[in-house]
C-alpha positions as CSV (number, residue, x, y, z in Angstrom):
1,M,-1.6,-33.7,2.1
2,P,-3.8,-32.1,-0.7
3,K,-3.0,-28.5,-1.7
4,V,-5.4,-25.9,-0.3
5,S,-6.0,-22.6,-2.1
6,N,-4.2,-19.5,-0.8
7,Y,-7.6,-18.0,-0.5
8,S,-9.3,-20.8,1.5
9,P,-9.7,-20.3,5.3
10,E,-9.0,-24.1,5.8
11,Y,-5.3,-23.6,4.6
12,C,-4.3,-22.3,8.1
13,H,-5.4,-25.7,9.8
14,Q,-2.7,-27.4,7.9
15,M,0.0,-25.2,9.4
16,T,2.2,-26.9,12.3
17,P,4.9,-24.5,13.1
18,A,7.5,-25.4,15.6
19,D,6.8,-24.6,19.2
20,N,9.4,-21.9,19.2
21,Q,8.2,-20.1,16.0
22,L,5.7,-17.4,15.5
23,Q,2.7,-18.5,13.3
24,I,2.4,-16.0,10.5
25,T,-0.7,-16.7,8.5
26,D,-1.2,-13.5,6.6
27,L,0.9,-11.2,4.5
28,L,-0.6,-7.7,3.7
29,F,1.1,-5.6,1.1
30,D,0.8,-2.0,0.3
31,C,0.5,-1.6,-3.6
32,D,2.0,1.8,-4.6
33,N,5.8,1.5,-4.9
34,T,5.8,-1.5,-2.8
35,L,4.3,-4.1,-5.3
36,V,3.9,-1.7,-8.3
37,L,6.0,1.3,-9.4
38,S,3.0,3.6,-9.6
39,E,3.6,6.7,-7.5
40,V,5.4,8.7,-10.1
41,L,2.6,8.0,-12.7
42,A,-0.1,8.7,-10.2
43,F,1.4,11.9,-8.8
44,K,1.9,13.3,-12.1
45,A,-1.9,13.3,-12.7
46,C,-2.5,14.5,-9.2
47,A,-0.3,17.5,-9.7
48,N,-2.1,18.7,-12.7
49,L,-5.4,18.4,-11.0
50,A,-4.2,20.0,-7.7
51,N,-2.7,23.0,-9.7
52,A,-6.0,23.5,-11.5
53,I,-7.7,23.6,-8.0
54,L,-5.1,26.1,-6.7
55,E,-5.5,28.3,-9.7
56,K,-9.4,28.4,-9.3
57,Q,-8.9,29.3,-5.8
58,G,-6.6,32.2,-6.7
59,I,-3.5,30.7,-5.1
60,S,-0.2,31.1,-7.1
61,D,1.7,28.1,-5.8
62,R,2.1,25.2,-8.1
63,Y,3.2,21.6,-7.5
64,T,5.2,19.2,-9.6
65,G,4.6,15.4,-9.1
66,D,7.9,15.1,-7.5
67,Q,6.9,17.8,-4.8
68,L,3.7,16.0,-4.2
69,I,5.5,12.7,-3.6
70,K,7.9,14.3,-1.2
71,D,5.0,15.8,0.7
72,F,2.2,13.3,0.5
73,V,3.5,9.9,-0.4
74,G,1.3,7.1,1.0
75,Q,-1.7,9.3,1.1
76,N,-4.6,9.0,-1.3
77,F,-5.9,12.1,-3.4
78,R,-8.7,12.7,-0.8
79,G,-6.1,12.9,2.1
80,M,-3.8,15.0,0.0
81,M,-6.7,17.5,-0.8
82,M,-7.5,17.7,2.9
83,S,-4.0,18.6,3.7
84,I,-3.8,21.1,0.9
85,Q,-7.0,22.8,1.9
86,E,-5.7,23.1,5.4
87,K,-2.4,24.5,4.3
88,Y,-3.9,27.1,2.1
89,N,-7.0,27.8,4.2
90,F,-9.8,27.2,1.8
91,V,-12.6,24.6,1.8
92,L,-13.9,22.7,-1.2
93,P,-17.7,21.9,-1.1
94,Q,-18.2,18.0,-0.7
95,D,-19.7,17.5,-4.1
96,E,-16.9,19.4,-5.8
97,L,-14.3,17.5,-3.9
98,E,-15.9,14.2,-5.0
99,K,-15.9,15.4,-8.6
100,Y,-12.1,15.9,-8.3
101,V,-11.6,12.6,-6.6
102,G,-13.4,10.9,-9.6
103,Q,-11.4,12.8,-12.2
104,E,-8.1,12.0,-10.4
105,M,-8.9,8.3,-10.3
106,D,-9.7,8.3,-14.1
107,E,-6.6,10.0,-15.0
108,V,-4.3,7.9,-12.8
109,I,-5.8,4.7,-14.0
110,K,-5.2,5.7,-17.6
111,N,-1.5,6.4,-16.7
112,L,-1.1,3.0,-14.9
113,E,-2.7,1.0,-17.7
114,A,-0.3,2.4,-20.1
115,E,3.0,2.5,-18.1
116,A,3.0,0.8,-14.8
117,E,5.8,-1.7,-13.8
118,E,6.3,-4.0,-11.0
119,C,8.8,-3.2,-8.2
120,E,11.8,-5.3,-9.0
121,G,11.4,-9.0,-8.0
122,A,8.0,-8.4,-6.3
123,T,6.0,-10.7,-8.8
124,E,8.6,-13.6,-8.4
125,Q,8.2,-13.6,-4.6
126,L,4.4,-13.5,-4.8
127,E,4.5,-16.6,-7.0
128,K,6.9,-18.4,-4.5
129,L,4.6,-17.4,-1.6
130,A,1.5,-18.6,-3.6
131,Q,3.1,-21.8,-4.5
132,S,4.1,-22.4,-0.8
133,G,0.3,-22.3,0.2
134,K,1.4,-21.3,3.7
135,Y,0.0,-17.8,3.6
136,R,-3.0,-15.8,2.8
137,M,-2.1,-12.7,0.8
138,A,-4.0,-9.4,0.5
139,V,-3.4,-5.8,-0.7
140,V,-4.1,-3.1,1.7
141,S,-3.8,0.3,0.1
142,S,-4.8,4.0,0.6
143,S,-5.5,4.3,-3.0
144,A,-8.9,3.8,-4.6
145,K,-9.7,0.1,-5.4
146,P,-10.1,0.6,-9.1
147,R,-6.6,2.2,-9.2
148,V,-5.1,-0.7,-7.3
149,V,-6.8,-3.3,-9.5
150,A,-5.4,-1.4,-12.5
151,S,-2.0,-1.5,-11.1
152,V,-1.8,-5.1,-10.2
153,K,-3.5,-6.2,-13.3
154,K,-1.0,-4.2,-15.5
155,V,2.0,-6.1,-14.1
156,G,0.3,-9.5,-13.9
157,Q,-0.1,-9.7,-10.1
158,D,-3.9,-9.8,-10.2
159,K,-3.9,-13.7,-10.1
160,Y,-2.5,-13.5,-6.5
161,F,-5.1,-11.0,-5.3
162,P,-8.8,-11.7,-6.1
163,D,-11.2,-8.8,-5.7
164,E,-12.2,-9.8,-2.2
165,L,-8.5,-9.4,-0.9
166,I,-7.9,-5.9,-2.2
167,F,-8.7,-3.4,0.4
168,S,-8.7,0.4,-0.1
169,A,-8.9,3.1,2.6
170,A,-10.5,5.3,-0.1
171,T,-13.3,3.0,-1.1
172,S,-13.6,-0.2,1.0
173,L,-14.7,1.6,4.2
174,E,-18.0,3.1,5.2
175,R,-16.2,6.3,5.9
176,P,-13.3,6.9,3.6
177,T,-10.0,7.7,5.1
178,T,-6.2,7.3,4.4
179,K,-3.2,6.0,6.0
180,P,-1.7,6.7,8.6
181,D,-5.2,6.0,9.9
182,P,-4.9,2.2,10.7
183,A,-8.6,1.7,9.9
184,I,-8.0,0.0,6.6
185,Y,-5.6,-2.6,8.2
186,L,-8.1,-3.3,10.9
187,H,-10.9,-3.7,8.3
188,A,-8.8,-6.0,6.2
189,M,-7.9,-8.2,9.0
190,K,-11.5,-8.4,10.3
191,V,-12.7,-9.5,6.8
192,V,-10.1,-12.2,6.2
193,G,-10.1,-13.4,9.9
194,A,-6.5,-12.4,10.5
195,K,-4.8,-11.3,13.8
196,P,-2.2,-8.6,14.0
197,E,0.3,-10.8,15.8
198,S,0.1,-13.4,13.0
199,S,0.3,-10.8,10.1
200,I,3.1,-9.1,8.3
201,A,2.7,-5.8,6.5
202,V,5.1,-4.4,3.8
203,E,5.1,-0.7,3.4
204,D,7.3,1.9,1.8
205,S,6.1,5.2,3.2
206,K,5.9,6.9,6.6
207,S,2.1,7.1,6.6
208,G,1.8,3.4,5.5
209,A,4.2,2.1,8.1
210,M,2.4,4.2,10.8
211,A,-1.0,2.7,9.8
212,A,0.4,-0.9,10.0
213,I,2.2,-0.3,13.2
214,R,-0.7,1.4,14.8
215,A,-2.8,-1.7,13.8
216,K,0.0,-3.6,15.8
217,I,1.2,-5.6,12.7
218,H,4.7,-6.8,12.2
219,T,5.9,-4.3,9.6
220,V,8.6,-4.6,7.0
221,A,10.1,-1.3,5.6
222,Y,10.7,-1.5,1.9
223,V,12.9,1.2,0.4
224,G,13.7,-0.4,-3.0
225,S,11.4,2.0,-4.9
226,Y,13.4,5.1,-3.7
227,P,16.3,6.5,-5.7
228,E,19.4,5.0,-4.3
229,E,20.6,8.1,-2.8
230,E,17.5,8.5,-0.8
231,Q,17.3,5.0,0.5
232,E,19.5,5.4,3.6
233,E,17.5,8.3,4.9
234,K,14.2,6.6,4.2
235,A,15.3,3.4,5.8
236,E,16.3,5.4,9.0
237,M,13.1,7.1,9.1
238,L,11.0,4.0,8.6
239,M,12.9,1.8,11.1
240,G,12.7,4.7,13.6
241,L,8.9,4.5,13.4
242,G,9.1,0.9,14.7
243,C,9.4,-1.3,11.6
244,E,10.9,-4.7,12.5
245,A,12.9,-5.4,9.3
246,L,14.4,-3.4,6.4
247,M,14.2,-4.6,2.8
248,H,16.1,-3.1,-0.2
249,N,15.1,-5.8,-2.7
250,W,12.3,-8.2,-2.9
251,S,14.8,-11.1,-3.1
252,E,15.4,-10.4,0.6
253,F,11.8,-11.1,1.6
254,P,12.1,-14.8,2.3
255,D,14.9,-14.4,4.8
256,I,13.0,-11.6,6.4
257,L,9.9,-13.6,6.8
258,K,11.9,-16.5,8.3
259,K,13.5,-14.1,10.8
260,I,10.1,-12.6,12.0
261,E,8.7,-16.1,12.3
262,Q,11.6,-17.2,14.3
263,A,11.9,-14.1,16.5
């Protein structure tokens, strides 16, 4: 049988799973701290900009990157700013917010292009999945698409995700949003022709997992990017949301995939 591209819709017609197996056709990956260790680099830039905004508003509170990660992990900068405006009871004019969104993206991309690293073992598993020819793979992120592209390119994962299979809640939708809104997952599945019951999402954050679960996708909780002392707490939280499997290291993904398919 000739090999069919991972990105070709024809590939799914070659699949003949056993009658007692679930047919998984699409793998939808979050990017930040799921495929690429990008959150610390991104939130460092976000903190500088958020603090400048707070200072301009006459608000004395200041954030570190670690504090922003704790409060807003899984959200994009636009969603983070909406939460901060609500918390401190001020409103940015839309044109000013858009200016800050652009500045944040430029600064984050600069950091990612210099320092981003893969989540341990992720690239190896992507290569194996691509070689198998069994699954269509896409990135589904809250982050702006140029940021996602910079992340996967820096760590050599861009060959698995052509432009049309990278989806951003910040820039791919007519109305920008952020996870936990499931809109970006619903959009991605519509574009590639996937069904939720035939898809698996891998997420590391509460907002990301909620988005995938709300879209009725089989969801894997990945905690390998968290410090070891935080992994048990994060695992309990993510599994409590309704994730179907827990992954500490990407080397576990083949077994998790098999178990979901055989469930």
